[in-house]
C-alpha positions as CSV (number, residue, x, y, z in Angstrom):
1,M,19.6,16.8,24.1
2,Q,20.1,15.0,20.7
3,G,19.0,17.2,17.8
4,L,19.7,18.5,14.4
5,H,20.9,22.0,13.6
6,L,20.7,23.3,10.0
7,T,21.8,26.5,8.5
8,A,21.6,27.9,4.9
9,D,23.3,31.0,3.5
10,L,21.4,32.0,0.3
11,Y,23.0,34.3,-2.3
12,G,21.6,36.0,-5.4
13,C,18.0,35.5,-4.3
14,R,15.5,36.2,-7.1
15,S,12.3,36.1,-5.0
16,P,9.8,39.0,-5.1
17,S,11.4,41.9,-3.2
18,A,8.5,42.1,-0.7
19,L,9.5,38.6,0.6
20,M,12.7,40.2,1.9
21,T,11.3,43.5,3.2
22,D,7.8,42.8,4.5
23,P,7.6,41.1,7.9
24,E,4.0,40.1,7.4
25,R,4.6,38.4,4.0
26,L,7.7,36.7,5.3
27,G,6.0,35.6,8.5
28,L,3.1,34.1,6.5
29,L,5.6,32.1,4.4
30,C,7.3,30.8,7.5
31,R,4.1,29.9,9.3
32,C,2.8,28.0,6.3
33,A,6.1,26.2,5.8
34,I,6.2,25.1,9.5
35,E,2.6,23.8,9.3
36,T,3.3,22.0,6.0
37,V,6.1,20.0,7.4
38,G,4.3,19.1,10.7
39,L,6.3,21.2,13.2
40,T,4.5,23.2,15.9
41,L,4.7,27.0,16.2
42,V,4.3,28.4,19.7
43,G,5.4,32.1,19.2
44,E,7.2,34.5,16.9
45,K,8.9,38.0,16.9
46,W,9.7,40.1,13.8
47,H,11.7,43.3,13.3
48,A,12.0,45.3,10.1
49,F,15.1,47.5,9.7
50,P,15.0,51.0,8.4
51,D,15.7,52.0,4.8
52,H,19.2,51.5,3.6
53,H,20.5,54.2,1.1
54,G,16.9,54.9,0.0
55,A,15.9,51.2,-0.3
56,P,13.9,49.1,2.1
57,G,15.9,47.5,4.9
58,G,15.9,43.8,5.7
59,V,13.9,41.7,8.2
60,T,14.9,39.6,11.2
61,G,12.5,37.0,12.6
62,A,12.6,34.3,15.2
63,L,9.9,31.7,15.4
64,L,9.7,29.5,18.5
65,L,8.7,25.9,17.9
66,A,7.7,23.2,20.3
67,E,10.6,21.3,18.8
68,S,13.0,24.4,19.1
69,H,13.3,27.3,16.6
70,L,13.5,28.9,13.2
71,A,15.4,32.1,12.6
72,V,15.4,34.2,9.4
73,H,17.5,37.2,8.4
74,T,17.3,39.0,5.0
75,W,19.6,41.5,3.3
76,P,17.7,42.9,0.3
77,E,20.5,45.2,-0.6
78,R,22.7,42.1,-1.1
79,A,20.0,39.7,-2.3
80,G,21.0,37.5,0.6
81,V,19.2,35.5,3.2
82,T,20.3,33.3,6.2
83,L,18.1,30.5,7.6
84,D,18.7,28.7,10.9
85,V,16.6,25.7,11.9
86,Y,17.1,23.6,15.1
87,V,14.9,20.7,16.2
88,C,15.4,18.4,19.1
89,N,14.4,14.7,18.8
90,F,13.2,14.1,22.4
91,S,9.8,12.5,21.6
92,Q,10.3,11.7,17.9
93,D,12.8,12.0,15.1
94,N,12.2,15.5,13.6
95,C,15.2,15.5,11.3
96,A,13.2,15.0,8.1
97,R,10.8,17.8,9.1
98,A,13.7,20.2,9.7
99,R,15.3,19.4,6.3
100,S,12.0,19.8,4.5
101,L,11.4,23.1,6.3
102,L,14.8,24.4,5.2
103,D,14.3,23.1,1.7
104,G,10.9,24.8,1.3
105,L,12.0,28.1,2.7
106,A,15.3,28.2,0.7
107,G,13.4,27.3,-2.5
108,A,11.0,30.2,-1.9
109,F,13.9,32.7,-2.1
110,R,15.1,31.2,-5.4
111,P,18.8,31.7,-4.7
112,S,21.4,31.4,-7.5
113,R,23.7,29.6,-5.1
114,S,23.6,28.6,-1.5
115,Q,25.8,27.1,1.3
116,R,24.4,24.7,3.8
117,Q,25.7,23.2,7.0
118,E,24.3,20.5,9.2
119,L,25.3,19.7,12.7
120,Q,24.2,16.7,14.8
121,R,24.0,18.0,18.4
122,G,24.5,15.8,21.4
123,G,23.1,12.4,22.3
124,D,20.6,11.0,24.7
125,D,23.3,11.0,27.4
126,G,25.8,13.5,26.1
127,A,28.1,13.7,23.1
128,S,27.9,10.8,20.6
129,D,29.4,9.8,17.3
130,E,26.3,7.7,16.4
131,A,24.6,9.0,13.3
132,G,21.2,7.3,14.0
133,V,18.4,7.2,11.4
134,R,18.7,9.5,8.5
135,L,15.7,10.2,6.3
136,E,15.4,11.8,2.9
137,S,12.4,13.1,1.1
138,L,11.4,11.8,-2.3
139,N,8.8,14.6,-2.6
140,A,6.7,16.6,-0.3
141,D,4.7,13.6,0.8
142,S,7.2,10.7,0.8
143,M,10.4,9.8,2.5
144,Y,12.7,6.9,3.2
145,G,15.8,6.3,5.3
146,F,18.6,4.2,6.7
147,R,20.1,3.6,10.1
148,F,23.8,4.5,10.5
149,S,26.1,3.4,13.3
150,Q,28.8,6.0,13.1
151,R,29.6,9.5,11.8
152,L,33.1,9.5,10.3
153,L,33.1,13.0,8.9
154,S,30.8,16.1,9.0
155,R,32.1,19.4,7.7
156,P,31.3,22.3,5.4
157,T,33.0,22.8,2.1
158,R,33.1,25.9,-0.1
159,F,29.9,24.7,-1.8
160,Q,28.0,22.3,0.5
161,H,28.0,20.3,3.7
162,L,29.7,17.0,3.4
163,E,29.1,13.9,5.6
164,L,30.6,10.4,5.7
165,L,28.5,7.9,7.6
166,E,29.1,4.2,8.4
167,S,26.3,1.7,8.0
168,P,26.4,-2.1,8.6
169,Q,24.3,-2.6,5.4
170,L,25.6,0.2,3.1
171,G,29.2,0.6,4.4
172,R,30.7,4.1,4.1
173,T,28.1,6.4,2.7
174,L,28.6,9.9,1.3
175,L,26.0,12.7,1.9
176,L,26.0,16.2,0.5
177,D,23.7,18.8,2.1
178,G,21.9,15.9,3.9
179,H,21.2,14.0,0.7
180,F,22.5,10.5,0.0
181,M,25.0,10.4,-2.8
182,T,26.8,7.0,-2.9
183,S,27.7,4.1,-0.7
184,E,30.3,1.4,-0.8
185,R,27.8,-1.5,-0.9
186,D,25.2,-0.3,-3.4
187,E,27.2,2.0,-5.7
188,F,27.3,-0.6,-8.5
189,F,23.6,-0.2,-9.2
190,Y,24.0,3.4,-10.1
191,H,27.5,3.5,-11.6
192,E,27.2,0.4,-13.8
193,A,23.8,1.7,-15.1
194,L,25.2,5.1,-15.8
195,V,28.2,3.9,-17.7
196,H,27.8,0.6,-19.5
197,P,24.7,0.8,-21.6
198,A,26.2,3.7,-23.6
199,A,29.8,2.5,-23.4
200,I,29.0,-1.0,-24.7
201,A,26.7,0.5,-27.5
202,H,29.6,2.6,-28.7
203,P,31.9,0.6,-31.0
204,S,35.1,1.9,-29.5
205,P,34.9,4.7,-26.8
206,R,38.3,6.4,-26.5
207,R,37.7,9.7,-24.7
208,A,35.1,10.5,-22.0
209,L,34.0,13.5,-20.0
210,I,32.5,13.2,-16.5
211,A,30.7,16.3,-15.1
212,G,30.6,15.7,-11.4
213,G,31.5,12.2,-10.3
214,G,33.9,13.2,-7.6
215,D,33.6,9.9,-5.9
216,G,35.4,8.2,-8.8
217,G,32.8,5.4,-9.3
218,A,31.9,6.4,-12.9
219,A,35.6,6.7,-13.8
220,E,36.3,3.3,-12.4
221,E,33.5,1.7,-14.6
222,L,34.7,3.5,-17.7
223,L,38.3,2.2,-17.3
224,K,36.9,-1.4,-17.6
225,H,36.7,-0.7,-21.3
226,P,40.2,-1.1,-22.7
227,S,39.6,1.3,-25.6
228,V,39.2,4.2,-23.2
229,E,42.4,6.3,-23.4
230,R,41.4,9.4,-21.5
231,V,38.8,10.4,-18.9
232,M,38.4,14.0,-18.0
233,L,36.6,14.4,-14.6
234,V,35.3,17.9,-13.8
235,D,33.8,18.3,-10.3
236,L,32.9,21.6,-8.7
237,D,34.0,20.6,-5.1
238,P,37.6,19.6,-4.5
239,A,36.6,18.4,-1.0
240,V,34.5,15.6,-2.5
241,I,37.5,14.3,-4.4
242,E,39.7,14.6,-1.4
243,V,37.3,12.6,0.8
244,A,36.8,10.0,-1.9
245,R,40.6,9.5,-2.3
246,R,41.1,9.0,1.4
247,H,37.9,7.2,2.4
248,L,36.1,5.7,-0.6
249,Q,38.7,3.5,-2.2
250,A,36.1,0.7,-2.3
251,I,34.1,2.8,-4.8
252,H,36.8,4.3,-7.1
253,R,39.4,1.5,-6.7
254,G,42.2,3.9,-7.5
255,A,40.6,5.4,-10.6
256,L,41.0,8.9,-9.4
257,D,44.8,8.5,-9.6
258,D,44.9,6.4,-12.7
259,P,47.1,8.0,-15.4
260,R,44.2,7.8,-17.9
261,V,42.1,10.0,-15.6
262,S,42.6,13.8,-15.4
263,V,40.8,15.5,-12.5
264,H,39.8,19.1,-12.8
265,C,38.1,21.1,-10.0
266,G,35.8,23.7,-11.4
267,D,32.5,24.5,-13.1
268,A,31.6,21.9,-15.7
269,A,29.6,24.5,-17.7
270,A,32.7,26.7,-18.0
271,F,34.8,23.7,-19.0
272,V,32.4,22.8,-21.8
273,R,32.4,26.4,-23.1
274,E,36.2,26.6,-23.1
275,T,37.5,23.1,-24.0
276,T,38.6,22.3,-27.5
277,G,38.4,18.6,-26.9
278,Q,35.8,16.2,-28.1
279,F,34.5,13.2,-26.3
280,D,32.8,9.9,-27.3
281,L,30.9,9.8,-24.0
282,V,29.8,12.6,-21.7
283,L,28.4,11.5,-18.3
284,L,26.5,14.0,-16.2
285,D,27.1,12.4,-12.8
286,L,25.6,15.2,-10.9
287,T,23.7,16.1,-7.8
288,D,20.0,16.8,-8.3
289,P,18.6,19.8,-10.3
290,E,17.6,21.8,-7.1
291,T,21.3,21.9,-6.1
292,P,24.2,24.0,-7.5
293,A,24.2,21.6,-10.4
294,G,20.9,23.0,-11.6
295,P,22.3,25.0,-14.6
296,L,23.6,21.7,-16.0
297,Y,20.0,20.3,-16.3
298,T,18.9,23.0,-18.8
299,Q,18.1,22.8,-22.5
300,D,20.7,25.4,-23.1
301,F,23.4,23.3,-21.5
302,F,22.2,20.1,-23.3
303,E,22.6,22.0,-26.5
304,Q,26.1,23.3,-25.6
305,L,27.2,19.7,-25.0
306,R,26.8,19.0,-28.8
307,R,30.0,20.9,-29.5
308,V,32.1,18.6,-27.3
309,L,30.5,15.4,-28.6
310,A,32.6,13.5,-31.1
311,P,30.8,12.0,-34.1
312,G,28.8,9.0,-32.9
313,G,29.0,10.1,-29.3
314,A,26.4,10.1,-26.6
315,V,25.5,12.0,-23.4
316,V,24.2,10.1,-20.3
317,L,22.5,11.5,-17.3
318,H,20.0,10.6,-14.6
319,L,16.6,12.3,-14.6
320,G,15.2,11.5,-11.1
321,A,12.5,9.2,-9.8
322,P,9.6,9.1,-12.4
323,F,7.0,8.0,-9.8
324,F,7.9,10.6,-7.2
325,E,9.1,13.4,-9.6
326,P,7.1,13.1,-12.7
327,D,7.2,16.7,-13.7
328,Q,11.0,16.9,-13.4
329,V,11.4,13.7,-15.5
330,R,8.9,14.8,-18.1
331,S,10.5,18.2,-18.5
332,L,14.0,16.9,-18.7
333,A,13.1,14.3,-21.3
334,L,11.3,17.0,-23.4
335,A,14.4,19.3,-23.2
336,L,16.6,16.4,-24.4
337,R,14.3,15.6,-27.3
338,R,14.6,19.2,-28.5
339,C,18.3,18.8,-28.7
340,Y,19.0,15.2,-29.9
341,A,17.6,12.8,-32.4
342,N,17.8,9.7,-30.2
343,V,16.6,9.9,-26.6
344,S,16.7,6.5,-25.0
345,C,15.3,6.5,-21.5
346,Y,15.9,3.6,-19.1
347,G,15.6,2.8,-15.4
348,L,16.3,0.6,-12.4
349,H,15.8,0.6,-8.7
350,V,18.7,2.2,-6.8
351,P,18.6,1.2,-3.1
352,L,20.4,4.3,-1.8
353,Y,17.9,6.5,-3.7
354,G,14.9,4.7,-2.4
355,A,13.1,4.5,-5.7
356,Y,13.0,3.3,-9.3
357,W,15.4,5.8,-10.9
358,A,15.3,7.2,-14.5
359,F,18.3,7.6,-16.8
360,A,18.7,8.6,-20.5
361,V,21.3,8.1,-23.2
362,V,21.0,10.8,-25.8
363,S,22.7,11.0,-29.2
364,D,22.2,11.8,-32.8
365,S,23.2,8.4,-33.9
366,L,23.8,6.0,-31.0
367,A,20.8,3.8,-30.0
368,P,21.6,1.4,-27.2
369,P,18.2,-0.3,-27.1
370,A,18.7,-1.6,-30.6
371,L,21.8,-3.6,-29.6
372,P,20.7,-7.3,-29.2
373,A,21.8,-9.3,-26.2
374,A,24.2,-11.5,-28.3
375,Q,26.1,-8.4,-29.5
376,V,26.2,-7.0,-26.0
377,Q,27.7,-10.3,-24.8
378,A,30.2,-10.4,-27.7
379,R,31.4,-6.9,-26.9
380,L,31.7,-7.6,-23.2
381,D,33.8,-10.7,-24.1
382,Q,35.9,-9.0,-26.7
383,R,36.7,-6.1,-24.3
384,G,37.2,-8.4,-21.3
385,V,34.8,-6.3,-19.2
386,G,34.3,-8.1,-16.0
387,D,33.7,-7.5,-12.3
388,L,30.1,-6.4,-13.0
389,R,27.5,-6.9,-10.3
390,Y,24.4,-5.5,-12.0
391,Y,24.9,-5.0,-15.7
392,N,25.0,-8.0,-18.2
393,A,23.9,-8.8,-21.7
394,Q,20.3,-9.7,-20.6
395,V,20.0,-6.7,-18.3
396,H,21.1,-4.3,-21.1
397,G,17.8,-4.8,-23.0
398,A,15.7,-5.0,-19.8
399,L,16.9,-1.6,-18.7
400,F,15.2,0.0,-21.7
401,A,11.9,-2.0,-21.3
402,L,10.1,0.9,-19.7
403,P,7.1,0.5,-17.4
404,T,4.0,1.9,-19.0
405,F,3.7,4.9,-16.7
406,F,7.4,5.9,-17.3
407,R,7.1,5.4,-21.1
408,E,4.0,7.6,-21.2
409,L,5.8,10.2,-19.1
410,V,8.8,10.6,-21.4
411,E,7.1,10.1,-24.7
412,A,4.2,12.4,-24.1
């Protein structure tokens, strides 16, 4: 029977200790989470283990669903939790409900890091490589999705679960932990918007740092500026870079192996602490704040970036969807304003992300919105920047013309 099987291994959990030792409290959490996402509980069984070295033992629970099951195991002595969710899709597609259930439960335990895996099981008439419809939540009440014709890859890495799907509309599409990251056919919306507003506003960017960006799309856009001499790309997961090199050439176009690009696999926060280099542009091309990239969305890290910024340099990052994630966008904008004199927010609709998406260029001196269209065009011409499918001289200014609700959100 075709279905979706999800697992999550949670480490360094910072939830109240009772959540990991009290079956009643843990059961209440699970029942509420199941009801919230719209799945159907039909039975449950809990077992509390005896004390371990004078401390309360863990809890194991199995909750039977009409759609299949949820299993929970806690190790309070190790601050660890494992979650297992399986749903079949016999009468309807329950994939989004399963992912929301796992997200909600994982978030309740507040892990410092986690490892997730996702397995598509069977097909209507046996094994199948068809990926079907994949849905993603924008918030607790909204979701969107795409239909995929084939699953090319699906495997766990050290840090997350990686999938590569094929779509007639999007082409090859990369997902991490079930979330859409980039696709061959729409990547220009995101990557051109991330790179060019700041790069064209800088009079002569020479050195750039990309935190994340393992698909190589941001590096490819940077290299269109002839003044760029060196790009340092620091991505946590070497598997993403490996898959991009082999399967996503249409996105990076060889940039990952360009002699001007240095690829380093590791923690970007550690790199920023330890490097002696300075950069004209720092691009935070990261997964969302609720992922392992979370520490890179903090005011503390934004302040640390100041030490690696060359005079006149700028940091660029995405903030999320202002309509669907207003609290996140507001708090990130506020944290940035506490660190930098100029915070220039902008936005555009990104098809793969299903929403109008917010970005920001932050600097103590660079102000991209002040650059008139004629000067943008002159710099594009002088630098010979071509092969652009979204960004141009007129779009530059339009990106910074914020809808009223967005402007009120980030200027409050």
